[in-house]
C-alpha distance (Angstrom), angle and dihedral (degrees) to the residues before:
residue distance angle dihedral
X1 . . .
X2 3.80 . .
X3 3.81 120.3 .
X4 3.81 122.6 -112.7
X5 3.79 120.6 -114.0
X6 3.79 91.8 -119.1
X7 3.78 140.0 17.8
X8 3.80 130.1 -168.1
X9 3.76 138.5 -146.7
X10 3.81 136.0 158.6
X11 3.83 89.1 -63.3
X12 3.80 93.2 57.5
X13 3.80 131.0 -112.4
X14 3.80 124.6 -5.7
X15 3.80 121.4 -164.6
X16 3.79 114.1 -132.7
X17 3.78 104.0 -126.3
X18 3.78 100.9 172.8
X19 3.79 138.4 2.1
X20 3.78 136.2 -172.1
X21 3.81 121.2 -155.7
X22 3.78 118.4 -116.8
X23 3.78 134.1 -178.6
X24 3.81 93.4 -90.9
X25 3.81 102.2 27.3
X26 3.80 133.1 -52.9
X27 3.77 141.9 -45.6
X28 3.80 109.3 -127.1
X29 3.79 137.1 -149.9
X30 3.80 110.4 -163.4
X31 3.80 135.1 -175.2
X32 3.80 128.5 -152.3
X33 3.80 122.5 -143.0
X34 3.81 88.4 -108.0
X35 3.82 91.1 58.3
X36 3.79 98.9 -102.8
X37 3.79 114.6 143.2
X38 3.79 126.2 -148.9
X39 3.77 138.8 170.2
X40 3.75 129.7 -134.0
X41 3.74 144.7 144.6
X42 3.76 141.2 -113.7
X43 3.78 108.8 -141.7
X44 3.78 126.6 170.8
X45 3.79 89.7 -17.4
X46 3.80 95.5 -51.8
X47 3.82 124.7 110.7
X48 3.80 121.6 -143.1
X49 3.83 121.0 -176.1
X50 3.78 120.3 -159.5
X51 3.80 117.8 -126.4
X52 3.80 116.7 -109.0
X53 3.79 111.9 -79.6
X54 3.79 95.4 7.1
X55 3.79 128.7 108.4
X56 3.78 116.6 147.5
X57 3.81 92.5 -148.4
X58 3.83 91.6 50.4
X59 3.81 105.7 49.7
X60 3.82 92.9 168.0
X61 3.81 89.2 66.8
X62 3.80 94.5 78.1
X63 3.82 90.4 60.0
X64 3.81 95.7 42.2
X65 3.82 96.6 43.1
X66 3.80 98.4 89.4
X67 3.81 94.3 47.5
X68 3.79 98.6 68.4
X69 3.79 151.1 11.6
X70 3.79 114.9 -93.6
X71 3.80 112.1 -117.5
X72 3.80 99.8 169.1
X73 3.79 136.9 7.6
X74 3.76 129.7 -178.4
X75 3.77 110.1 -177.6
X76 3.77 113.6 -108.1
X77 3.80 93.2 -4.3
X78 3.77 116.0 64.0
X79 3.79 144.6 -18.3
X80 3.80 122.7 -166.1
X81 3.80 119.7 -159.9
X82 3.80 127.5 -174.3
X83 3.80 107.9 -134.2
X84 3.82 113.1 -114.2
X85 3.80 90.8 -132.3
X86 3.83 91.5 57.4
X87 3.79 93.6 -121.2
X88 3.77 96.2 122.5
X89 3.78 144.6 -71.9
X90 3.77 137.7 -53.1
X91 3.77 117.7 -142.7
X92 3.79 114.5 -161.7
X93 3.79 114.5 -160.8
X94 3.77 139.8 153.7
X95 3.79 110.1 -65.1
X96 3.81 92.0 -119.0
X97 3.84 89.3 60.5
X98 3.80 96.4 58.3
X99 3.81 96.4 84.8
X100 3.81 92.5 48.1
X101 3.81 92.3 50.5
X102 3.78 91.8 48.9
X103 3.80 91.1 49.9
X104 3.80 91.0 48.4
X105 3.80 91.3 55.6
X106 3.79 90.3 49.5
X107 3.81 89.7 50.3
X108 3.80 88.8 50.6
X109 3.81 91.3 77.0
X110 3.81 87.8 109.8
X111 3.81 89.9 67.4
X112 3.79 95.1 53.0
X113 3.79 94.1 74.0
X114 3.78 90.4 63.7
X115 3.80 104.8 26.3
X116 3.76 145.4 33.8
X117 3.80 104.5 -111.3
X118 3.80 132.9 -173.5
X119 3.77 119.5 -96.4
X120 3.78 122.0 -137.1
X121 3.80 99.7 -120.7
X122 3.80 95.0 177.0
X123 3.79 134.8 5.0
X124 3.79 111.7 -165.4
X125 3.83 110.2 -159.5
X126 3.81 87.9 -143.0
X127 3.80 89.0 71.2
X128 3.82 113.6 -80.7
X129 3.81 126.5 113.0
X130 3.81 119.7 -168.4
X131 3.81 114.5 -151.0
X132 3.80 127.9 -170.5
X133 3.79 119.4 -118.2
X134 3.81 120.6 -98.5
X135 3.81 111.4 -148.5
X136 3.77 125.4 -128.9
X137 3.79 142.2 48.5
X138 3.78 123.5 -72.6
X139 3.78 122.3 -104.5
X140 3.80 85.8 -117.2
X141 3.80 94.4 56.4
X142 3.80 93.5 43.3
X143 3.79 92.0 49.3
X144 3.79 94.6 46.7
X145 3.82 94.4 48.4
X146 3.83 111.4 91.7
X147 3.79 88.7 -165.3
X148 3.79 92.2 63.6
X149 3.82 111.1 90.5
X150 3.80 115.6 -116.2
X151 3.79 88.7 -122.5
X152 3.82 90.3 62.7
X153 3.81 92.1 49.2
X154 3.80 91.0 48.9
X155 3.81 91.3 47.7
X156 3.80 90.2 51.9
X157 3.79 92.3 53.0
X158 3.80 90.2 46.4
X159 3.80 88.2 52.4
X160 3.79 90.3 52.2
X161 3.83 89.9 49.2
X162 3.79 93.3 53.0
X163 3.78 90.5 49.4
X164 3.78 95.1 46.4
X165 3.79 93.2 51.6
X166 3.79 87.3 57.9
X167 3.80 90.3 49.5
X168 3.79 92.4 52.5
X169 3.81 89.9 50.3
X170 3.82 94.1 48.3
X171 3.81 123.0 99.3
X172 3.77 118.1 -102.6
X173 3.80 115.7 -112.1
X174 3.79 111.6 -101.8
X175 3.81 92.1 -122.9
X176 3.82 97.0 40.4
X177 3.78 110.1 134.1
X178 3.82 113.4 -127.8
X179 3.78 117.8 -119.6
X180 3.78 103.9 -157.9
X181 3.78 133.5 -163.8
X182 3.80 87.5 -106.1
X183 3.82 89.4 55.9
X184 3.79 90.3 51.4
X185 3.80 91.4 48.0
X186 3.79 89.6 52.6
X187 3.82 90.7 54.0
X188 3.80 90.3 48.3
X189 3.80 93.5 52.0
X190 3.80 91.5 50.0
X191 3.80 87.9 56.9
X192 3.81 89.5 46.9
X193 3.80 88.3 59.6
X194 3.82 91.2 48.1
X195 3.81 90.0 49.6
X196 3.79 91.3 50.7
X197 3.79 90.4 53.2
X198 3.81 87.1 50.2
X199 3.80 89.4 58.5
X200 3.81 106.2 -101.8
X201 3.80 117.5 159.4
X202 3.79 121.2 -96.4
X203 3.82 89.8 -113.4
X204 3.80 88.6 62.9
X205 3.81 90.9 50.0
X206 3.81 89.6 51.8
X207 3.82 88.5 54.6
X208 3.81 89.1 57.8
X209 3.81 89.4 53.1
X210 3.80 92.1 50.1
X211 3.78 92.1 48.4
X212 3.81 91.1 49.8
X213 3.80 90.5 50.9
X214 3.82 90.4 50.5
X215 3.79 90.6 52.3
X216 3.79 93.6 57.4
X217 3.82 94.6 42.4
X218 3.80 117.1 86.9
X219 3.80 91.9 4.6
X220 3.80 118.4 -165.4
X221 3.79 128.3 -148.9
X222 3.81 120.6 -75.5
X223 3.76 87.0 -131.1
X224 3.81 110.2 134.7
X225 3.81 136.4 66.0
X226 3.80 109.0 -89.0
X227 3.78 132.9 -161.9
X228 3.82 90.9 -164.8
X229 3.81 93.9 -157.1
X230 3.78 101.7 51.0
X231 3.79 113.1 160.5
X232 3.77 139.9 135.9
X233 3.81 94.9 -84.1
X234 3.80 91.4 57.6
X235 3.82 95.7 58.2
X236 3.82 122.3 72.3
X237 3.80 131.9 -170.0
X238 3.79 124.5 -156.5
X239 3.80 96.1 -178.0
X240 3.78 93.4 -92.6
X241 3.77 111.5 40.8
X242 3.79 137.7 17.0
X243 3.78 122.9 -116.9
X244 3.79 128.9 -154.6
X245 3.80 125.7 -154.6
X246 3.81 141.7 -179.6
X247 3.78 97.6 49.2
X248 3.80 96.3 165.5
X249 3.80 92.8 112.7
X250 3.83 96.9 48.0
X251 3.80 110.2 149.1
X252 3.79 139.9 133.0
X253 3.78 121.8 -85.1
X254 3.76 145.0 143.1
X255 3.82 108.9 -54.8
X256 3.80 88.4 -123.5
X257 3.82 92.3 67.3
X258 3.81 100.0 73.7
X259 3.80 95.0 33.6
X260 3.80 91.2 53.5
X261 3.80 92.1 45.3
X262 3.78 90.5 54.1
X263 3.81 91.8 44.8
X264 3.80 92.3 52.8
X265 3.81 91.5 49.3
X266 3.81 90.8 53.1
X267 3.80 89.5 54.7
X268 3.80 91.3 47.6
X269 3.82 92.7 49.1
X270 3.78 89.1 53.2
X271 3.81 89.0 49.9
X272 3.81 89.4 50.5
X273 3.79 90.2 53.5
X274 3.80 90.9 -116.2
X275 3.79 96.6 112.7
X276 3.79 123.9 44.8
X277 3.78 120.3 -132.5
X278 3.84 94.0 -107.2
X279 3.81 91.7 49.1
X280 3.79 91.9 46.5
X281 3.79 89.6 50.4
X282 3.81 90.9 51.5
X283 3.81 91.1 48.9
X284 3.80 92.9 49.8
X285 3.79 90.0 47.2
X286 3.82 89.9 54.7
X287 3.81 91.9 49.1
X288 3.79 94.0 45.8
X289 3.80 90.8 46.9
X290 3.80 90.1 57.6
X291 3.81 90.5 47.2
X292 3.80 91.7 51.3
X293 3.79 96.1 46.5
X294 3.81 91.7 45.6
X295 3.83 91.9 46.5
X296 3.80 93.8 -124.4
X297 3.81 113.0 174.8
X298 3.82 108.0 -103.1
X299 3.81 92.1 -151.8
X300 3.79 91.0 56.9
X301 3.79 90.2 48.9
X302 3.81 89.0 52.0
X303 3.80 91.5 49.8
X304 3.78 94.0 49.4
X305 3.80 92.2 43.5
X306 3.81 93.0 53.0
X307 3.80 88.3 51.3
X308 3.80 93.6 47.3
X309 3.80 93.5 48.6
X310 3.80 90.4 55.1
X311 3.79 92.9 45.1
X312 3.82 91.1 49.1
X313 3.77 90.9 51.5
X314 3.79 90.9 51.3
X315 3.81 92.1 48.3
X316 3.80 92.5 51.5
X317 3.80 92.4 48.7
X318 3.80 83.5 76.1
X319 3.81 94.9 52.8
X320 3.80 105.2 83.1
X321 3.81 95.9 -150.1
X322 3.80 90.4 56.6
X323 3.80 103.9 31.3
X324 3.80 97.7 105.2
X325 3.78 93.7 45.4
X326 3.80 90.9 47.0
X327 3.81 90.8 51.9
X328 3.82 90.8 53.0
X329 3.80 90.3 45.4
X330 3.81 91.1 53.7
X331 3.79 91.4 49.7
X332 3.81 90.2 54.0
X333 3.81 91.7 45.8
X334 3.79 90.2 51.9
X335 3.80 91.1 50.9
X336 3.80 90.7 51.2
X337 3.80 94.4 50.6
X338 3.83 91.2 50.7
X339 3.81 93.6 59.6
């Protein structure tokens, strides 16, 4: 079931910004005209919005609510608030996730040689993690801003490249969990099933199967530190050094994984109209330069990129503002994989 573009309650209309498919509908993230953000769900055709500061699966939210501005909220999973005093962010999660998040940030030591990363300043066992602020603007925001000179955008990507080369050369943490090609294929096929329920053609579903097969053929070693969700909103630039955020999924994987994920996002941003062709070309050049200097297998990058492009398309099917573009994107991806 696809989400509507807008839902209403006693406070008026709320624009559906993001949605995640679930077994009986979708989880929703909605925004009011005044900027307030809420979560909710669409289940069996009925919409339910959660009250501000309340999520029964995230009891720590009620205490943290007044201390920051909500910047993201997925019902029952995670809420991120920007602290009012500007010191950092509060991440509210299920209490059983706190230990895993803390361990992930410890394992992220490999990223600190190349990037400024957030510190965990407090981990409340009840379900709230306090993270220090990382300065700068994201690669996404810099690239989408026509008022930012191209030279600044190029410098930011060069800063990311320098940092990422250090990451690829760093030792993997002894307790880093491997994220294998088979794991990635499993994620891809879950999104194939979501896309099918959203009404994509069978030819598109076949493309997901082909991409999954390519991932598990000619597999490389899961031998380098991996972010696992590397994209242009996770990297910041302060004019001097790059920062890297959202390290909860830090693991070890093939070096092609993160490079391909970033490559696919650059292509999608250009398709969204948020990255001009010259800026996209500069970004891809930075990524490919890292791949060349680090001797990353180009065929593995191609396999992971084909997978990521399909997964991205499926994710954006559930974002009303981008549904139509995502559907066209998936059709083109399917045509490319059939050649």
